[in-house]
N, C-alpha and C positions, 0 to 999 in steps of 0.2 A: 638539172638534177641527175640526168643518166651520164653527163661528162663527168660530174664529180664523182660517182661511183666507178667508171673507168680509170679517172686518175687514181683513187684510193686502190682501186685493186692493181694497177700499175704499181704505185709506190710501196704496196705490200708486198708484190713479186720480186721488187729489185731490192728491197731488205732480206729476203729468205736469200735471194740470190748473194749479197755481199754477207750475209752470216756464213752461208755454206762455203764461199771463198775464204774467207777470213779462217774458219776451222779448218779449213784442208791447207791454207798456207802455215797456222801453228803445226799440225799435225808433221809436213813436209820439214819444219824447222826443227821439230824436236829429233826427227831423226839424224841430227849431227852431232848428237850428245851419246856419251858414253852412259849406261845403267848398270847398276849393280844391285843384288840382293845378299847380304849378309845375314851369318846367324854363327852360334856357337854350341858345340855340343859338347857334353860332360862324358860320356864312354864311346869313344876315347875321347879324352879332352882336346880339342881343336877347334879353331875359327876356321868357318868355312866363306867362301864367296863365290858369287857367278857374276861374271861381268857380260853383258851386251854389247858388243861394237856394232854399226851398221856402215858400211860402205857402198857408195852408187855407182853401177856401172853400166852407165846408158840409161834404159827402162827397167833395169832389173839390179836388185839390190843383193850384195852379199851380206849375211847374218853370220856373227863370230860369235860364241859362246865359250868363254874362256873360265874354267873351274879351277879354284885355287883354294889349297888349304896351309893354313898358318903362313898365309903369303907367298906361298910357294905353287909356281903354276903346274897344276896337275895334269890336265888334258884341256885340248882345245878342239873344237867341231864347228864345223861353217857348214852353210846350206845358202841356197839361192831363193830368193822370194820377189813378190811382184805387189805394187802398190795398187790397193783399193781404194777407189775414190768414193763408194756409195760410204753414205753413214759419216762419221769423223774422221776418217782414213786412217788404213792401217795395211800391215804386210802382210802377205799370205804365202806360206812357203810353197815352194814346189815341190812335188812329189810325195807330200805329206801331208797329214792334217794338224797344222801347227798356225796361229795365228799372233800378232804381236799388234796391241791396240795400244795406240798413243792417248795417254791425257794431259798435255799440254798444261793445263790452268791447275792440274795438282803435281805436277814434275814427274809421272811416273808411265809407267810401261805394263802394259798386263801381258802375260805370256799364255796363252791357252793352247796346251798341248792334246790332242785325242790320238794316241797310239793306236796302231792296230791290235795289241793285246795289251791290255791293261785297261786301267780309269783314266777318263779325263783328268786334268789338272789344271791349275790356273795359279800362275806366279807373278807377285807384284816388284817389280824392280822401279829402285830410285834412280832418278838423274843425279848424277855426279855434277 
C-alpha cells in the first residue's frame, strides 16, 4: 500500500514537471514569431499597426517595437529583456516595468506596461 502511494506521488510529480517543461518550450518557441496589433482611426483617417519582434542575444533578448501608420514605418524602439522561468514563461524588460507574456495556445502575446507616470496598460498582440 505504501509503495503504491509513493509511486503515485512520483508519477504525479513527473507529470507536473513534464507539463511545466512543455509550457516553457511552447513559450520559448513563441518568441520566434512576429506579433502585431492593428487598429483603425477615423480622426484622422489612418490604419495603425505595432509589430513586436524578439531576437535572442545569449541569455538576453532584444525586443523591438515598430510603429506603422498606413503601412509606413513611423518609429522604432528597442529594449533588452530577460526570460522569466516561473509560471508560463515570459520576458521581463530590463530597466522598466514591462512584461511580455506568451499565450501559445491562443497565438497571442500580452504586453503589460507600468510606466513611471501614467496608468498601467495591457495590449494584446496576435501572432503573424
